[in-house]
C-alpha positions as CSV (number, residue, x, y, z in Angstrom):
1,X,-14.9,1.3,-190.2
2,X,-16.1,-0.9,-192.9
3,X,-19.7,-0.2,-191.9
4,X,-19.0,3.5,-192.1
5,X,-17.6,3.2,-195.5
6,X,-20.7,1.3,-196.8
7,X,-23.0,4.0,-195.3
8,X,-21.1,6.9,-196.9
9,X,-21.0,5.0,-200.2
10,X,-24.7,4.4,-200.1
11,X,-25.4,8.1,-199.3
12,X,-23.2,9.2,-202.3
13,X,-25.0,6.9,-204.6
14,X,-28.4,8.2,-203.4
15,X,-27.3,11.8,-203.9
16,X,-26.0,11.0,-207.4
17,X,-29.3,9.4,-208.3
18,X,-31.2,12.4,-207.0
19,X,-29.0,14.7,-209.0
20,X,-29.7,12.8,-212.2
21,X,-33.5,13.2,-211.6
22,X,-33.4,16.9,-210.7
23,X,-31.0,17.7,-213.6
24,X,-33.4,16.0,-216.0
25,X,-36.4,17.9,-214.6
26,X,-34.4,21.2,-214.8
27,X,-33.7,20.6,-218.5
28,X,-37.3,19.6,-219.2
29,X,-38.6,22.8,-217.4
30,X,-36.0,24.9,-219.4
31,X,-37.3,23.5,-222.7
32,X,-41.0,24.0,-221.7
33,X,-40.7,27.6,-220.4
34,X,-39.8,28.9,-223.9
35,X,-43.0,27.5,-225.3
36,X,-45.0,28.9,-222.4
37,X,-43.5,32.3,-222.8
38,X,-44.3,32.2,-226.6
39,X,-47.9,31.4,-225.8
40,X,-48.1,34.4,-223.4
41,X,-46.6,36.7,-226.1
42,X,-48.9,35.3,-228.7
43,X,-52.0,36.0,-226.6
44,X,-51.1,39.6,-225.8
45,X,-52.2,41.3,-229.1
46,X,-55.6,39.6,-228.9
47,X,-56.0,40.6,-225.3
48,X,-55.1,44.2,-226.1
49,X,-57.5,44.3,-229.0
50,X,-60.4,43.0,-226.9
51,X,-59.6,45.5,-224.1
52,X,-59.5,48.3,-226.6
53,X,-62.9,47.3,-228.1
54,X,-64.6,47.0,-224.7
55,X,-63.2,50.3,-223.5
56,X,-64.4,52.0,-226.7
57,X,-67.9,50.6,-226.4
58,X,-68.2,51.4,-222.7
59,X,-66.7,54.9,-223.0
60,X,-68.3,56.2,-226.1
61,X,-71.8,54.7,-225.7
62,X,-72.4,55.5,-222.0
63,X,-74.1,52.1,-221.9
64,X,-74.8,50.6,-218.4
65,X,-74.1,46.9,-218.3
66,X,-74.3,44.3,-215.5
67,X,-70.7,43.4,-215.8
68,X,-69.5,47.0,-215.5
69,X,-71.9,48.3,-213.0
70,X,-70.6,48.7,-209.4
71,X,-73.3,47.3,-207.1
72,X,-74.6,49.3,-204.2
73,X,-73.8,46.6,-201.6
74,X,-71.3,43.8,-202.0
75,X,-72.3,41.0,-199.7
76,X,-70.5,38.0,-201.3
77,X,-67.2,37.7,-203.1
78,X,-65.6,34.9,-205.1
79,X,-61.9,34.2,-205.4
80,X,-60.5,32.2,-208.4
81,X,-57.2,30.5,-207.2
82,X,-54.8,29.4,-209.9
83,X,-52.2,26.9,-208.8
84,X,-50.5,23.9,-210.6
85,X,-51.3,20.3,-210.8
86,X,-47.9,19.2,-209.7
87,X,-45.3,20.3,-207.1
88,X,-41.5,20.5,-207.2
89,X,-41.7,24.2,-207.9
90,X,-40.4,25.8,-204.7
91,X,-42.8,28.4,-203.3
92,X,-44.9,28.7,-206.4
93,X,-48.1,27.2,-204.9
94,X,-47.6,28.1,-201.3
95,X,-47.3,31.9,-202.1
96,X,-50.5,31.8,-204.1
97,X,-52.4,29.9,-201.4
98,X,-51.0,32.4,-198.8
99,X,-52.1,35.4,-201.1
100,X,-55.6,33.9,-201.4
101,X,-55.8,33.4,-197.7
102,X,-54.8,37.0,-197.0
103,X,-57.4,38.2,-199.5
104,X,-60.1,36.0,-197.9
105,X,-59.2,37.4,-194.5
106,X,-59.4,41.0,-195.9
107,X,-62.8,40.4,-197.5
108,X,-64.2,38.8,-194.4
109,X,-63.0,41.7,-192.3
110,X,-65.2,43.9,-194.5
111,X,-68.2,41.8,-193.7
112,X,-68.3,39.8,-197.0
113,X,-68.9,36.1,-197.5
114,X,-66.3,34.4,-199.6
115,X,-66.5,31.4,-201.9
116,X,-63.7,29.9,-204.0
117,X,-63.2,28.6,-207.5
118,X,-60.0,26.4,-207.7
119,X,-57.7,25.6,-210.6
120,X,-55.0,23.0,-210.1
121,X,-54.7,19.9,-207.9
122,X,-52.5,21.7,-205.3
123,X,-55.4,24.2,-204.5
124,X,-57.9,21.3,-204.4
125,X,-55.7,19.3,-202.1
126,X,-55.1,22.3,-199.9
127,X,-58.8,23.0,-199.4
128,X,-59.7,19.3,-199.0
129,X,-57.0,18.9,-196.2
130,X,-58.5,21.9,-194.4
131,X,-62.1,20.8,-195.1
132,X,-62.9,24.1,-196.9
133,X,-65.6,24.1,-199.5
134,X,-65.2,25.2,-203.1
135,X,-67.9,26.0,-205.6
136,X,-66.0,24.4,-208.5
137,X,-62.6,23.1,-209.4
138,X,-60.6,22.3,-212.5
139,X,-57.6,20.0,-212.7
140,X,-55.3,18.4,-215.3
141,X,-54.7,21.3,-217.7
142,X,-52.5,23.8,-215.8
143,X,-49.2,22.9,-217.5
144,X,-50.7,23.7,-221.0
145,X,-53.9,25.6,-220.4
146,X,-56.4,25.8,-223.3
147,X,-58.9,28.4,-224.4
148,X,-61.7,25.9,-223.7
149,X,-60.6,25.8,-220.0
150,X,-60.6,29.6,-219.8
151,X,-64.0,29.7,-221.4
152,X,-65.4,27.2,-218.9
153,X,-64.0,29.2,-216.0
154,X,-65.3,32.5,-217.4
155,X,-68.8,31.0,-218.0
156,X,-68.9,29.8,-214.4
157,X,-67.9,33.1,-212.8
158,X,-70.0,35.2,-215.1
159,X,-73.1,33.0,-214.4
160,X,-72.5,33.4,-210.6
161,X,-71.9,37.2,-211.0
162,X,-75.1,37.8,-213.1
163,X,-77.2,36.0,-210.4
164,X,-76.0,38.3,-207.7
165,X,-75.8,37.6,-204.0
166,X,-79.6,37.9,-203.6
167,X,-80.0,34.8,-205.8
168,X,-77.1,32.8,-204.5
169,X,-74.4,34.3,-206.7
170,X,-71.7,36.8,-206.0
171,X,-71.2,40.6,-206.3
172,X,-67.5,40.7,-207.2
173,X,-64.9,38.2,-208.4
174,X,-61.1,38.3,-207.8
175,X,-58.4,36.2,-209.5
176,X,-55.2,35.2,-207.7
177,X,-52.3,33.9,-209.9
178,X,-48.5,34.1,-210.3
179,X,-47.4,36.7,-212.8
180,X,-44.2,36.0,-214.7
181,X,-41.7,38.8,-214.2
182,X,-38.4,37.0,-215.0
183,X,-36.8,33.6,-214.8
184,X,-35.9,34.3,-211.2
185,X,-39.0,36.2,-210.1
186,X,-42.7,35.2,-210.2
187,X,-45.0,37.5,-208.2
188,X,-48.4,36.6,-206.8
189,X,-51.0,38.9,-208.4
190,X,-54.5,39.7,-207.3
191,X,-56.9,41.2,-209.9
192,X,-60.5,42.1,-209.5
193,X,-62.1,40.5,-212.5
194,X,-65.7,41.6,-212.0
195,X,-67.2,44.2,-212.1
196,X,-64.9,45.5,-214.8
197,X,-63.1,48.7,-214.4
198,X,-63.1,50.3,-217.8
199,X,-60.5,53.0,-218.5
200,X,-61.3,55.8,-220.9
201,X,-59.5,54.8,-224.1
202,X,-58.6,58.5,-224.8
203,X,-56.7,58.6,-221.5
204,X,-54.7,55.5,-222.6
205,X,-53.3,57.1,-225.7
206,X,-49.6,57.7,-225.0
207,X,-48.3,57.7,-228.5
208,X,-50.3,60.6,-229.9
209,X,-52.9,58.4,-231.4
210,X,-56.4,60.0,-231.9
211,X,-59.4,57.9,-231.3
212,X,-62.4,58.3,-233.7
213,X,-66.0,58.8,-232.7
214,X,-67.9,55.5,-232.9
215,X,-71.2,54.4,-234.3
216,X,-72.5,51.0,-233.1
217,X,-74.3,48.5,-235.2
218,X,-76.1,46.7,-233.6
219,X,-76.9,48.8,-230.5
220,X,-74.2,49.2,-227.8
221,X,-76.0,47.0,-225.4
222,X,-75.8,44.0,-227.7
223,X,-72.2,44.8,-228.6
224,X,-71.3,44.7,-224.9
225,X,-73.3,41.5,-224.4
226,X,-71.0,39.9,-227.0
227,X,-67.7,41.6,-226.0
228,X,-67.7,41.4,-222.2
229,X,-67.8,37.6,-221.9
230,X,-64.9,37.4,-224.4
231,X,-63.0,40.0,-222.5
232,X,-63.4,38.1,-219.2
233,X,-62.3,34.9,-221.0
234,X,-59.2,36.6,-222.4
235,X,-58.2,37.9,-219.0
236,X,-58.6,34.4,-217.4
237,X,-56.7,32.8,-220.3
238,X,-53.9,35.3,-219.9
239,X,-53.7,34.6,-216.2
240,X,-53.6,30.8,-216.9
241,X,-50.8,31.3,-219.4
242,X,-48.9,33.6,-217.0
243,X,-49.3,30.9,-214.2
244,X,-48.1,28.1,-216.5
245,X,-44.9,30.1,-217.5
246,X,-44.3,31.0,-213.9
247,X,-44.6,27.4,-212.8
248,X,-42.0,26.2,-215.3
249,X,-39.6,29.0,-214.2
250,X,-40.1,28.1,-210.6
251,X,-39.6,24.4,-211.3
252,X,-36.3,25.1,-213.2
253,X,-35.1,27.3,-210.3
254,X,-36.0,24.7,-207.7
255,X,-34.5,21.8,-209.6
256,X,-31.2,23.8,-210.1
257,X,-31.1,24.4,-206.4
258,X,-31.7,20.7,-205.7
259,X,-28.9,19.7,-208.1
260,X,-26.5,22.1,-206.5
261,X,-27.4,20.7,-203.0
262,X,-26.8,17.2,-204.3
263,X,-23.4,18.3,-205.5
264,X,-22.6,19.6,-202.1
265,X,-23.8,16.4,-200.4
266,X,-21.7,14.3,-202.8
267,X,-18.6,16.4,-202.0
268,X,-19.2,16.3,-198.2
269,X,-19.9,12.5,-198.1
270,X,-16.9,11.8,-200.4
271,X,-14.6,13.7,-198.0
272,X,-16.1,11.8,-195.0
273,X,-15.6,8.5,-196.8
274,X,-12.0,9.3,-197.7
275,X,-11.4,10.2,-194.0
276,X,-12.9,6.9,-192.9
277,X,-10.9,4.9,-195.4
278,X,-7.7,6.7,-194.3
279,X,-8.5,6.0,-190.7
280,X,-9.1,2.3,-191.5
281,X,-5.9,2.0,-193.5
282,X,-4.0,3.7,-190.6
283,X,-5.5,1.2,-188.1
284,X,-4.6,-1.8,-190.3
285,X,-1.0,-0.6,-190.6
286,X,-0.8,-0.1,-186.9
287,X,-2.1,-3.6,-186.3
288,X,0.4,-5.1,-188.8
289,X,3.3,-3.2,-187.2
290,X,2.1,-4.2,-183.7
291,X,1.9,-7.8,-184.8
292,X,5.4,-7.7,-186.4
293,X,6.8,-6.2,-183.2
294,X,5.2,-8.9,-181.1
295,X,6.6,-11.7,-183.3
296,X,10.1,-10.1,-183.2
297,X,9.9,-9.9,-179.4
298,X,8.9,-13.6,-179.2
299,X,12.0,-14.7,-181.0
């Protein structure tokens, strides 16, 4: 019985230690998610302004640009996979990797070659374990992504897209990331980044706003050359920020679940320990009574 009591006591201490860690991580994630959401909200006006400017130039100039032109034949596609550098976030990384795998299978079923650009250590480890090649990878900045990281990724994918499949590049690029919906829900999202699908700005006017006729200085081609890389960078930066906010929410949810499970374990093992102690006490009382009866009989 004594051995059982020691085992249950050790298990209770282990569960209590685990609960302290998970509770601390839950509080840390709760404090970080507000900053992450603030960064997402702060980037939205800029992203909308860039989208509006690109739509205006592409719509009113009738300019054909490499980044907006749909190619006749798409032979090679690229997938940018956004994961986190660290785990302990429930299904955050696994659902992104599963979404990227399904997209890869779909593209290969269409007869396209697929190459990958990886963001986050979890994606890099996943591909290394399965011995899959990746063109480039970026790690170490997924918790607090910077504009420099977004620009570096944008430059890499644009360079590959401009080359085209004939020169070793790609003909289209997709981004897979977790979109923040709420504290409880983060949805995997797949977006075709290139070629850009420009929507007519006039069709997007839902508040009765009238769009003016535009005159471009310098010529529309040079304006698009300047705007489109910035547009791609802003889309990638927004995806990085969405992914960072989603990761903190997923971590908070996972750590709360772990803390609740630790509470359940502590309750269960405490009950078992009390039962074992009660059984030990009952046995000791029985032995004492038995011994007293034996002494009485001997007299």
